[in-house]
C-alpha positions as CSV (number, residue, x, y, z in Angstrom):
1,M,-32.7,125.4,-0.4
2,P,-29.2,123.4,0.0
3,L,-29.8,119.8,-0.2
4,P,-28.5,118.0,2.7
5,R,-25.1,115.7,3.1
6,T,-24.8,113.0,5.4
7,I,-22.0,114.2,7.3
8,T,-24.2,117.0,8.6
9,E,-25.4,115.3,11.7
10,K,-21.8,114.2,12.5
11,I,-20.6,117.5,12.5
12,V,-23.5,118.9,14.8
13,S,-22.8,116.6,17.2
14,C,-19.5,117.9,17.4
15,L,-20.5,121.5,18.5
16,S,-21.2,120.6,22.2
17,N,-17.0,120.0,22.4
18,H,-14.9,122.7,22.9
19,E,-13.2,121.9,19.8
20,I,-12.6,124.2,16.4
21,I,-14.3,121.9,13.5
22,F,-12.2,121.9,10.3
23,L,-14.1,121.0,7.1
24,L,-10.9,120.4,4.8
25,G,-11.7,119.2,1.1
26,T,-10.8,120.2,-2.6
27,R,-12.9,123.1,-4.3
28,Q,-16.5,123.0,-5.6
29,T,-16.9,119.7,-2.8
30,G,-19.6,121.9,-1.1
31,K,-17.8,122.7,2.0
32,T,-19.4,126.1,2.1
33,T,-23.0,125.0,1.7
34,L,-22.5,122.5,4.1
35,T,-21.3,125.1,6.9
36,R,-24.6,126.4,6.2
37,L,-26.4,123.4,6.9
38,V,-24.6,122.4,10.0
39,A,-25.7,126.1,11.1
40,E,-29.5,125.7,10.5
41,A,-29.4,121.9,12.1
42,S,-27.7,123.3,15.1
43,S,-29.3,124.8,18.0
44,F,-28.1,128.3,17.0
45,K,-30.4,130.8,15.9
46,S,-30.2,132.9,13.2
47,P,-28.8,136.1,15.0
48,E,-26.4,133.7,16.7
49,I,-24.6,132.6,13.6
50,F,-21.8,134.9,11.7
51,F,-20.4,133.9,8.7
52,F,-16.9,135.4,7.4
53,D,-15.6,135.1,4.3
54,F,-11.7,134.9,3.8
55,E,-11.7,135.3,-0.1
56,D,-13.1,139.1,0.8
57,K,-9.4,140.8,1.2
58,E,-11.3,143.3,3.8
59,I,-12.8,140.6,5.8
60,R,-9.2,139.3,5.8
61,A,-7.2,141.9,6.9
62,L,-9.9,142.7,9.5
63,F,-9.0,139.5,11.4
64,D,-5.2,139.5,10.8
65,T,-4.4,140.3,14.5
66,G,-2.4,138.8,17.1
67,S,-3.8,140.7,19.7
68,V,-6.6,139.5,22.0
69,S,-7.9,142.8,22.8
70,A,-8.2,143.9,19.0
71,L,-9.7,140.7,18.5
72,R,-12.5,141.3,21.0
73,Q,-12.9,144.8,19.5
74,I,-13.3,143.3,16.0
75,L,-15.7,140.7,16.9
76,K,-17.8,143.4,18.9
77,L,-18.1,145.5,16.0
78,E,-19.0,142.8,13.6
79,G,-21.9,142.2,16.1
80,V,-20.6,139.5,17.8
81,N,-20.6,138.9,21.7
82,P,-17.8,137.0,22.6
83,E,-18.7,136.2,26.1
84,I,-21.8,134.1,25.0
85,S,-22.1,130.8,23.0
86,N,-22.3,132.1,19.1
87,L,-21.7,130.3,16.0
88,L,-18.6,131.5,13.8
89,I,-17.8,130.3,10.7
90,F,-14.6,130.9,8.9
91,D,-14.4,130.2,5.2
92,E,-11.2,129.4,3.3
93,I,-9.3,130.0,6.7
94,Q,-6.0,129.2,5.1
95,L,-6.0,132.7,3.4
96,L,-5.2,134.7,6.4
97,S,-1.7,135.3,7.1
98,D,-1.6,133.4,10.3
99,P,-4.9,131.8,10.8
100,A,-3.5,129.3,13.6
101,N,-2.9,132.1,15.7
102,L,-6.6,133.1,15.3
103,L,-8.1,130.2,16.0
104,K,-5.8,129.6,19.2
105,L,-6.9,132.7,20.5
106,L,-10.7,132.5,19.6
107,H,-10.3,128.7,21.3
108,D,-8.4,129.9,24.6
109,H,-9.6,133.2,25.4
110,F,-13.2,133.2,24.2
111,P,-14.6,129.4,25.0
112,A,-17.9,130.2,24.8
113,L,-17.7,130.5,21.1
114,K,-17.9,127.6,18.6
115,I,-15.9,127.7,15.6
116,I,-16.3,126.2,12.2
117,A,-13.3,126.8,9.5
118,T,-12.8,125.6,6.1
119,G,-10.3,124.9,3.6
120,S,-9.5,123.8,0.2
121,S,-6.2,122.7,0.8
122,S,-4.2,120.8,3.4
123,L,-0.9,122.6,1.7
124,R,-1.9,125.8,3.2
125,I,-3.2,124.2,6.3
126,K,0.5,122.6,6.5
127,H,2.2,125.1,5.9
128,K,0.4,127.9,8.4
129,F,-0.8,125.6,11.1
130,S,1.3,124.6,14.2
131,D,1.3,122.2,16.7
132,S,-0.3,125.0,18.9
133,L,-3.9,123.8,17.8
134,A,-3.1,120.3,18.9
135,G,-6.0,119.1,21.1
136,R,-7.7,121.9,20.1
137,K,-9.4,120.8,16.5
138,R,-11.3,118.0,14.9
139,I,-11.2,117.6,11.2
140,F,-13.5,116.1,8.8
141,L,-12.8,115.4,5.0
142,I,-15.5,116.7,2.8
143,Q,-15.2,114.7,-0.2
144,P,-17.5,114.6,-3.6
145,L,-21.2,113.1,-2.9
146,S,-21.5,109.6,-2.1
147,F,-23.4,107.0,-4.2
148,D,-26.0,107.8,-1.4
149,E,-26.0,111.6,-1.5
150,F,-26.0,111.3,-5.4
151,L,-29.5,109.7,-5.7
152,L,-30.6,112.2,-3.1
153,F,-29.4,115.0,-5.5
154,K,-30.9,113.4,-8.4
155,G,-34.3,113.2,-6.7
156,E,-34.2,109.3,-6.7
157,E,-35.6,109.1,-2.9
158,R,-37.1,105.4,-3.9
159,L,-33.6,104.1,-4.8
160,L,-32.2,105.5,-1.9
161,N,-34.3,104.0,0.5
162,A,-34.2,100.6,-1.3
163,R,-30.4,101.0,-0.6
164,K,-31.1,102.1,3.3
165,L,-33.5,98.9,3.6
166,F,-30.9,96.4,1.9
167,R,-28.1,97.7,4.4
168,Q,-30.5,97.8,7.5
169,S,-31.2,93.9,6.5
170,S,-28.8,90.8,7.1
171,G,-28.6,86.9,5.8
172,L,-31.4,85.9,4.5
173,E,-33.6,89.2,4.7
174,R,-31.3,90.4,2.2
175,L,-32.1,87.8,-0.1
176,D,-35.5,88.2,0.5
177,L,-35.3,91.8,-0.7
178,S,-34.0,90.1,-4.2
179,D,-37.1,90.6,-6.0
180,L,-37.6,94.1,-5.1
181,I,-34.0,95.1,-5.8
182,Q,-34.1,93.4,-9.4
183,G,-37.3,95.7,-10.1
184,Y,-35.0,98.8,-9.3
185,Q,-32.0,97.6,-11.2
186,D,-32.0,99.0,-14.6
187,A,-32.8,102.4,-12.7
188,F,-29.7,101.8,-10.4
189,L,-27.1,100.7,-13.3
190,R,-28.1,104.1,-15.5
191,L,-27.5,106.4,-12.6
192,L,-24.5,104.2,-11.4
193,E,-23.1,104.7,-14.7
194,E,-23.6,108.2,-14.6
195,Y,-21.7,108.4,-11.2
196,L,-19.0,106.5,-12.6
197,I,-18.2,108.6,-15.7
198,Y,-19.0,112.0,-14.2
199,G,-18.2,111.7,-10.6
200,G,-19.7,113.1,-7.7
201,Y,-19.0,117.0,-7.6
202,P,-22.5,118.6,-6.7
203,E,-22.0,121.3,-9.2
204,V,-21.3,118.5,-11.6
205,V,-24.2,116.0,-10.6
206,L,-26.7,119.1,-10.5
207,V,-26.5,120.2,-14.3
208,E,-27.8,118.3,-17.0
209,G,-26.3,117.2,-20.3
210,K,-22.7,115.6,-21.1
211,I,-21.1,119.0,-22.4
212,A,-22.3,120.9,-19.3
213,K,-20.9,118.5,-17.0
214,I,-17.5,118.1,-18.8
215,E,-17.3,121.6,-18.6
216,K,-18.2,122.1,-15.2
217,L,-15.5,119.4,-14.5
218,D,-12.6,121.4,-16.4
219,S,-13.6,124.4,-14.5
220,I,-13.0,122.3,-11.3
221,A,-9.9,121.2,-12.6
222,T,-8.7,124.3,-13.7
223,S,-9.3,126.1,-10.6
224,Y,-7.4,123.6,-8.6
225,I,-4.3,124.0,-10.9
226,Q,-4.4,127.6,-10.5
227,K,-5.1,128.3,-6.5
228,D,-4.0,125.2,-4.9
229,I,-1.1,124.0,-7.2
230,R,0.4,126.8,-8.9
231,E,0.1,129.3,-6.0
232,V,0.8,127.2,-2.9
233,G,2.5,123.8,-4.3
234,N,5.2,126.0,-6.0
235,I,5.2,123.5,-9.0
236,A,8.0,124.8,-11.6
237,N,7.1,122.1,-14.2
238,L,3.2,122.0,-14.3
239,E,3.4,120.0,-17.7
240,A,5.1,117.3,-16.0
241,Y,2.5,117.6,-12.8
242,N,-0.3,117.3,-15.3
243,N,1.6,114.5,-17.0
244,L,1.7,112.4,-13.7
245,L,-2.1,113.0,-13.0
246,K,-2.5,111.8,-16.5
247,Y,-0.4,108.8,-15.7
248,L,-2.3,108.0,-12.5
249,A,-5.5,108.2,-14.5
250,V,-4.4,105.9,-17.0
251,N,-3.3,103.4,-14.7
252,L,-5.9,103.9,-12.2
253,G,-6.0,101.1,-9.9
254,A,-2.7,99.6,-10.6
255,Q,0.2,99.3,-8.3
256,F,2.2,102.7,-8.5
257,N,5.9,102.0,-10.5
258,L,8.2,104.6,-10.1
259,T,10.6,103.6,-12.7
260,S,7.7,103.5,-14.9
261,A,6.5,106.8,-13.9
262,Q,9.7,108.6,-14.2
263,A,10.1,107.3,-17.7
264,T,6.8,108.3,-18.9
265,V,6.5,111.8,-17.3
266,G,10.3,112.4,-17.6
267,I,11.3,113.8,-14.2
268,S,13.3,112.7,-11.2
269,A,12.3,110.2,-8.4
270,S,12.3,113.1,-5.9
271,T,10.4,115.3,-7.9
272,L,7.9,113.0,-8.8
273,K,7.3,111.7,-5.2
274,K,6.9,115.5,-4.2
275,Y,4.1,115.8,-6.8
276,L,2.3,112.6,-5.8
277,E,2.7,113.7,-2.4
278,L,0.9,117.0,-3.2
279,L,-1.8,115.2,-5.1
280,C,-2.5,113.3,-2.0
281,E,-2.6,116.4,0.2
282,T,-4.8,118.3,-2.0
283,F,-7.1,115.2,-1.8
284,I,-7.2,114.5,-5.8
285,V,-5.8,110.8,-5.3
286,A,-5.4,108.3,-2.1
287,E,-3.3,105.6,-1.8
288,L,-4.3,102.0,-1.1
289,P,-1.2,100.2,1.0
290,P,-0.7,96.3,0.6
291,F,-1.6,94.0,3.2
292,F,1.4,91.7,4.4
293,T,2.2,89.8,7.6
294,N,5.4,87.8,6.3
295,K,7.7,90.3,4.8
296,N,9.6,87.8,3.0
297,K,6.7,86.4,0.9
298,E,4.2,89.3,0.4
299,I,5.3,91.4,-2.3
300,S,6.5,94.8,-2.5
301,K,5.1,98.0,-0.4
302,S,4.4,99.8,-3.5
303,K,0.7,101.2,-3.2
304,K,-2.3,101.3,-5.5
305,I,-3.6,104.6,-6.5
306,F,-7.2,105.8,-6.7
307,F,-9.2,109.0,-7.4
308,H,-11.6,110.7,-5.0
309,D,-13.3,111.5,-7.9
310,T,-13.9,109.4,-11.2
311,G,-15.1,112.4,-13.1
312,I,-11.8,114.3,-12.5
313,R,-10.0,111.0,-13.7
314,N,-12.2,110.6,-16.5
315,L,-11.2,114.2,-17.6
316,Q,-7.7,113.3,-17.6
317,I,-7.8,110.7,-20.1
318,R,-10.7,112.7,-22.0
319,N,-12.6,109.5,-22.0
320,F,-16.5,109.9,-21.1
321,S,-18.0,107.0,-23.1
322,A,-20.9,105.0,-22.1
323,V,-19.9,101.9,-19.9
324,D,-20.6,99.5,-22.8
325,L,-18.3,101.3,-24.7
326,R,-15.1,101.1,-21.9
327,T,-12.3,98.9,-21.4
328,D,-11.7,100.5,-18.1
329,I,-14.9,99.9,-16.5
330,G,-13.1,97.3,-14.0
331,S,-10.8,99.9,-12.8
332,L,-14.0,102.4,-12.3
333,Y,-15.7,99.7,-10.2
334,E,-12.6,99.3,-7.9
335,N,-12.5,102.8,-7.5
336,F,-16.2,103.3,-6.6
337,V,-15.2,100.5,-4.0
338,F,-12.1,102.3,-2.6
339,N,-14.1,105.5,-2.0
340,V,-16.8,103.6,0.0
341,F,-14.5,101.8,2.2
342,D,-12.2,105.0,2.4
343,R,-15.2,107.1,3.6
344,E,-16.1,104.3,6.2
345,R,-12.5,104.1,7.4
346,D,-11.7,105.2,11.0
347,L,-9.1,104.4,13.6
348,S,-10.2,100.9,14.0
349,I,-10.4,100.4,10.5
350,T,-7.3,99.9,8.1
351,N,-8.0,98.9,4.3
352,Y,-5.6,96.9,1.9
353,F,-5.1,95.3,-1.1
354,Y,-3.6,91.5,-1.4
355,R,-1.0,90.2,-3.8
356,T,1.6,87.8,-2.7
357,Q,5.0,86.8,-5.2
358,V,3.1,83.8,-6.7
359,Q,0.6,86.5,-7.9
360,T,-2.5,85.3,-5.7
361,E,-4.2,88.8,-5.5
362,I,-7.5,90.4,-3.9
363,D,-9.0,93.7,-4.9
364,F,-9.8,94.7,-1.2
365,V,-9.2,93.5,2.2
366,V,-10.8,95.2,5.1
367,E,-9.3,94.7,8.7
368,R,-11.1,95.6,11.7
369,E,-10.0,94.7,15.5
370,A,-8.1,91.1,13.7
371,N,-11.1,90.2,11.6
372,F,-11.0,90.2,8.1
373,K,-13.3,91.1,5.3
374,V,-11.9,90.4,1.7
375,F,-13.9,91.8,-1.7
376,E,-13.1,91.0,-5.1
377,V,-14.5,93.0,-7.5
378,K,-16.0,92.0,-11.3
379,A,-17.5,94.5,-13.6
380,G,-19.8,91.7,-15.1
381,H,-22.2,89.6,-13.6
382,F,-20.5,87.3,-11.4
383,S,-21.4,84.5,-9.2
384,R,-18.6,81.9,-9.0
385,P,-16.5,81.8,-5.9
386,V,-12.8,83.4,-6.2
387,K,-10.0,81.0,-5.5
388,A,-7.8,83.7,-3.8
389,M,-10.4,84.9,-1.5
390,R,-11.0,81.0,-0.6
391,E,-7.2,80.7,0.1
392,F,-6.8,83.9,2.0
393,A,-9.5,82.6,4.5
394,K,-7.9,79.2,4.8
395,K,-4.6,81.1,5.7
396,Y,-5.4,83.8,8.3
397,C,-9.1,82.8,9.3
398,S,-8.6,81.1,13.1
399,P,-10.7,80.7,16.1
400,I,-10.1,84.0,17.1
401,K,-10.2,86.0,13.7
402,E,-12.8,85.8,11.2
403,V,-12.6,86.0,7.6
404,S,-16.3,87.0,5.4
405,Q,-15.7,86.9,1.7
406,T,-17.9,89.1,-0.7
407,V,-17.8,89.4,-4.4
408,I,-18.9,92.9,-5.7
409,N,-20.2,93.0,-9.2
410,R,-22.6,94.3,-11.7
411,S,-25.8,93.0,-11.1
412,H,-25.7,89.6,-9.1
413,L,-27.2,89.2,-5.5
414,G,-26.5,86.0,-3.8
415,Q,-24.9,83.6,-1.3
416,S,-23.0,80.5,-2.2
417,G,-21.4,78.6,0.7
418,E,-19.3,81.3,2.5
419,V,-19.3,83.8,-0.3
420,S,-21.8,86.7,-0.6
421,F,-22.4,88.2,-4.1
422,L,-23.1,92.1,-3.9
423,P,-24.2,94.2,-6.9
424,L,-21.9,97.4,-7.0
425,Y,-25.1,99.5,-6.7
426,L,-25.8,98.3,-3.2
427,L,-22.5,99.0,-1.5
């Protein structure tokens, strides 16, 4: 039986709307399994659920039609009554020659049908989908497992429940939980280490042993290069593309320096920017912009680059050493925090980093409705206030703006004045 994903309920709730549901993400993030979880959790009975895999050439050829009448006959041939509510799941929809037309016809002419479509790359989606689906779709980005999901896949329900209990508490209630949390700390740190080193791809999490995990990561990366990049991205210089990926892995969490990247990778600025855009569009890396209000005082707009999965990142530099033997553990901690905040982001939330010309720096600024939450990330046990956060609060706090300060660290849970201290495994 498939293990649950936290996003399932949110997707199910959208089935009541007259929208096509898109599940986008890299290969092997569990999109196909998730469609089955959504189907099982929905109100649809088994005879009302139809699954079409477009990696099957015969299925693909069947649905490559531009006619409503032909589509009606195809649906009936497949056992679908298009006039009543059925759930249709299209896996790897981007493989159709004209997927936008199929979905538009289904949406406009068969409103009783509910549609879920998956896609492994926004590249093909961009190439093949027009504005004809504007207002007709809802998109969900399916990422590798979150730390909560990782714990569930590892059978660590007790630790998962401890995290949930902590998040549901506030203020002094959280401090009262410190003894309970302390008792679980060794287990949390052991599992956090595995998550940081090998990442959250479901198949990687479920296999046992270092070699098996590395081989699975390599298989995922190879599949990505062959199917999403070589075939769709039209990459002329695959070696340079891989070198850029390695450059970003080495400089994880650093501000992207175009001149330095050019010199290292050995390609033009325009080509480098294209490759970076491809990495973002295929959900391998993501960008974090700088926070600034005064353009004369805040530093340049160059962004920081993080990986959606630290296992894929570690594969690029071939480093799967234990946490205690690593010099990049601070960057891995930051990448973990970035992914947590990135998953929680919506239209009312914007995430930044903060750095001024005098080198005042804060790892994360989360802005929501003009209020700020600032976070500094420390890889060790850390219990001291951070000057940069205090200066930020002094500068931007006002009667209508709140600024909260949190230091995320390895193991200290506590409060000192205005500053909260939170172990990474509780974020």
